[in-house]
N, C-alpha and C positions, 0 to 999 in steps of 0.2 A: 423408357420410363419405369421406375421401380416403385415398390410398395413396402410399407413397413411390415416386416415378418417377425414372428416370435414362435419358439417351440414351447408348447404347453400341453400337458396331459389332458385328455378328453374330459376327465372327471372335474378338472379345475375350470376348463373353458365353460362348461355348462352351468357353473355357478357364478359366473361373472355377471355383474349388473347389466341389464339391457340398456341400450342407448335411449335417452329420454328425447321425445319429439320437441322440436323447436319451431315455431312459425317462422316463415321467411322474413328476413330482415331487409332493410333497404340496401340495394346493391351499391358498393363503393365507386363513385366516379373516378377516383384516383386509380383503383385497380383496373377498371375498365379502360382507362386511359393508358395504363401501363401495358395492358394486353395489346392494345391498338398499336402502340410504339414498337413492341417486341415482334409484332406480326409483320411489320413493314419489310424486313429483309427477305423473308421467304416469299411473300406476296410479289415483291419486285422481281425475284428470281423466276416466278412463274408467269410473269406478265399479266397478273390478275386484273379483271375488269368485271364490272357488274352492270347488267342490263335491267333497269327498273321499268316495270310494266304496271301502270295504274297506280303507282305509289303516291301520286298527288292526292288521291282520295283519303289518305290516312294523315290526320293532323299530328303535329309534333308531341302533343301531350296526351294523345288518346291512347289507352292501353290496347294491346292487341296480342293475339296468339301467333307466334312465328313457328312455322313447321319446316324442317330442313331435312333433306336426304343425308344419310350417314355414310361417309366414304373412308375417312381416315383422320389422323390427328390434326390435319390442315383445316378441318371443318370449323373448328372454334375461331381460327384466325380469319377465315373467310366470313364468318358471321360478324366478327368484330368490325371488319372492313365495311360490310353491307349496313349494319345498324347504328355504328357510331355517329353521333353522340347520344343516341337514344338509350336511356337506362333500361335494362331488362334482366330478368332471371333466366337461369338455365336449369332445366330438368336433367339431372345427372344420376348415374349409377352410384349406389351407396358405396361401393369399394373405392371409388375415386376420392372419397373423403377421408380415407384412412391415412392418418399421419398428417393430413392437410385440412382438418375440419375448419379452423378458423379462417384460412385463406379461401376456401371454397365457399364458405358462408359469406365472406366478405365480397366475393364476386357476385353473390346472389344466388348461388346454386341451391336447387331444391332436391334433396336425395329421394331415390325411389328403388325398388327392386325390379329388375328386368323380367318382363313377361309374367308377372305375378299381380293379380288384382290388388290394388293398393288404394283404398278409399281415403287413407290419410293424405295421399298425393293429391286427389281430387279436392279435398278440403283446402289444401294449401294453395292450389291453383285459384280456387274461387277466392279465397282470402286475398291473393296477390292482385287479381284483376279488378275485383269489386271493392274491396276495402282499401288497398293501398294504391289503386288505380296504376299499376305498373304492368309492363309487358312481360311475356314469357316465352322463351325459346325452347322448343321441344324437338327431339329427334324421334318421331313415332315408330321408326323401324327398330329402334332400341339397340341393335347391334350392327356392326359393320357387314356389308355384304361379302359373302364368300365368293361368288361367281360373277360379280359385277352387275347383277340384276337386283331389283328391289327385293328386300326381305318382307316378310308378312307383316301387314298392318293390323292392329288390334280392331276387332269388330266394334268396340265401344268408342272408337274415335269420333265417329259422327255424332254420337249422343254427347261426348265431352264438348264438342264445338257448339252444339246447341245449348248446353248447360251454361257455358262461359258467356256466350252472347256478345262477344267482342269481335272486331274485324280479324279475319284470318290471312296471314301473309305466308307465301311459300318462297323458300329459297332453294333453288335446284342448281347443283354444280355440274360442271362439265370438265373433265380431266383430273379431277381430284383422286378418284379411284385409279386411274391409269398411271398416275404419278407415284402412288404408294399403295399398292394392292396388299391386303392383309396376308394373303398366303405367302408373300415375298418378305415377310417380316418388316413390312413398311419401309423397304429401301426406296429412296427417292430416285425418280428418273426425270429426265428433262422433258416437261410436258407443259404447255400453256394451260392455265386454269381459268375459267370464267364462271359466271353464275347469273341466273335470271332470278330477280326478286319481284314477285308478282302479288298484287292485291287480289286475293282469291274469293273471299266472302265479306259482305258487309254485314253489320248487326242485323239489318233487315233480312238478309239472306238466311242467317242462322234461325230466325224466327219463323219464316214462311216455308223454308225447305224442311223436309223430314230428315230424320237422322240417316235413312237409307239413301236419300238423294245427296246429301252431303258426302257420305261415304263413297258413293259412285264417283263423284268428282275427285275425291282424294285418291282413290285407287287408280284413276286414270292419271293423275298428275304424278303419282309415285310409281309409274311404269316406265322403266328405262332399261337400257341394255349398254353397259360401258364398253364391251368388247365390240358390239355392233357400231357404236359411236366412234371408236378408234378405227375400225376397218373403213366405215363409210366416209370419214373425214381425212383419211390418208395420214393418220397419225403413226409416225414411225418410232418404235422403242428398239433401239439397238443395244440395250444394256446386255452385256455378256452373261449375266446371271439372271435373266428375266424370267426363267422357268423354275428357278430354285424354289422348293416348297410347294410347287403346283400339284403334287401328289397329295397334298392335304385336301384339295378340292376334287381332283380327278383320281379317286382312290380305287376305282374299279376298271379293269381292263375291258373294253369293248369287243376284244378280239377273243380271248379265252375265257373272260368272266371271272378271272381271279381277282380277289379283294385285298390280298395281303402282300402284294409284291410291286406296287407302283413306286418308282424312284424318279425323282426330278432333280437335274443338276445342270447348271449352265443354261442352255437353250433346249435341252432334250428332256422328255420324260419317257421312261422305258418300263415295261412290265418284265420283272425278273422271272416271272413264271413261264412265259411263252417267248420272251425275247423281243416282242414287237416294240418299235421305238417311233416316237413322234417328235416333231420339231415345233417349238412355239415361234412362228414367224414374227418378223418385225412389224406386221400389221395386226398382231394379236390373234391370228388364226393358227389352227393346228395342221400339221401336214405329216403323214405317216411315211416312214422310209421306204415302205414297199409300194406306195402309190395308192393303197387302198385305205382312204381316211374315213372311218366310220362317222366321226363328228368333227368337222372342220371348225365349228363354233363351240367355244368352251361352255356357255350357258346351255347348249343343246346336249352336250355330254352329261352336264350336272343334272339337267331335267330327266334324262334317261336313267341316271342313278337314282333319282327320286321315284321314278316309275318302278324300278326294280325293288326298292324298299317297300313301296306300297303293295306290290304284288306279294312280297314275302309276308307282310302283315296280314293280308287277306287269306293267304293259304296256311298261316300259322307256323311258318319257318323262320321268322325273324327272331333273333335273340342275341343279346349283348351280354357277355359275362366276362369281365376283365379285372386284374388286379389294379388298384389305384393307390396313389398317395392321397391323403385327405387333409385339406386345410379348412378352417371354419371361419366365418365372420359373424360375430354376435355384437359388435360394437364398432366404433370408428377409430380405435386405437391401433389395431393391428389385425392381420390375418394369421390365424393361429394353425401351425402345423401340429396335428394331434395324432398322427400315425398312419397306419395303412389299413386297407380293407379291400372289399370287392363290390364292384358295381354291376347290377344286373338290370337289364331292360328288356321287356317283352310286352305282349299285349295288354298286360295288367298294369303297366307303368314301370317306375323306377323302385329298386330296392337296394339300399346301400347298407352294408354291414362292415364292421371294423373296429379298430382301437381295442384290441383284446386286453383283458386284465391279466393279473399274474397267473390265473388258472387256465388262460387261454381262451376264455369266453368273451365274445364281442360285446362291448359296452354300448356301441352305437348301432341302432337298428331303425332305419328311416324308410319309409314308403311314400311314394308319390304317385297319385293316380293320374291317369292320362288326361283327364280334363283339367287338372290343376293349372296348366299353362298351355297356350296355344302355339308356343315355340319354345326353344330351348337356349338358354345363355351358354354359349360355347365359344371358345376363342383360341386363336393360335399364339403361342409364345407369350401368354398372359403375364403381364408385368415382369417379363424376362424370366419367368419361372418354367413355363412349359405350356404345351397345348392342353386345354382344359375343358371339362364339362361341369356346369354348376346346377345344382338342384337345391330346393329349399323353399322357404316362405319369408315373410316379412320380418320374422323374429331371428331366424338362423339360416345361414347359407353354407352349403357343403361344396367346396371346390375340389373336384376330382381330377387328378392328373394320371392318366393312363400310363401304366408301367409295362408297355408292350412295344414291339419294334415296327408296328404297321399303324395305319391312320384309321381312327374311328370317330373323330370328332364331328366331321361334316355328316357322315352317315347317321350318327345318333341324332343330330339336329333334325335332319330329314325325317328320321323315324318318329321322333316326337311330334313334329308337325303333322305328318300324315296319320299318325295314330289318333291325335286330337280330332282331325276331321272325321275319321271313320267312326270313332266312338260318339261323337256329337251327332252325326247323321243317323246312327242306329237308334240312339235315344230319341231323336226327333220323329223318326219313323214309328218307333214303339208308342209314342205319345199320341201320334195321329191315329194309329190303329185302334188304340183304347177309346178315342173319342168318336170313331166312325160308327154310325148306326149298324145294327145287326140287320143283315139282309133277310 
């Protein structure tokens, strides 16, 4: 999938008119029907089937909130199969509208910015379910999983469910991630895909349960491990390039602790610093050539990397400072390549400088504090351009493409998430101490 790209100087991009907000229109039944028809071949190829649980409780014309885990491009086709012919809107990232604004609006998509507080989105959702009496499909994880486990949910999701006050449906897929994992550039494998479609909350539930109680259920339902599912169900992936790109996720060697030398090709991943090699077996588990496998389970390896990042943040040794190519989004006409610069990330958050003028002075100087976002929009081979780290706000997004020969995207996402938790915890502790009575 590609995106409309333009080269434009930074000083011109910042003068472009901002995108005007539009309330969600009625989704086109024709376009939804077309998506359903176009989805049939791939769904047939995967032997797709849906198991409906308690769905008789939802009337055909009753608006609802549909929450779905986010695995791959197949998700939209799965949703179409599960929900057709019910009309529904889709909360979608704003960059998916670039060059396709009319089509996306016609489908009923509602734009938002990932991992950024967006009150306009909340108002659009309220307008859709209350005034238009239409359903909304949302992927609350916002981004595809890197390691096959659930990505962080926003703490505000429980409050949003209460605010909307409509039935909540969950679609949970099995096999979609295994078929086309993000690290492998979404190459399709032969895997059967199924889904559970469950009636989760009634309007009465959203009124009587607290936001915390609702959030506890949602966190439980969005707890999954695709590699464990593959192993436990005997799913065989014999694709000869199944490990390609795995270095993007498993970027740190558990043997020598080097972070700049993991290379994955074919069915193997090898540390070029110490030479230790691992095989990604057909059951999705790792096996070291020397027989000493530190982490047979990929999510355990990834969780260890998270622990390492958190430790570095706590002791003050974490720091990212890399050259990047910079692209910007300020509207839905194109993503603009504005030049190069440097992306810095440490305990104080992100700092992006670049787009030098004729005198060599940077025109772009953007800072983002740790509490600006609970996670990080980062992606592999983003719109066929490259691996990407995105920062910014609802007005301007900065897409940074690392100009280095080692992997930092996953680590930076882990660092952003762990830094958010650390800073939030420290602020909460500080407030509690100020409120405590003097002994």
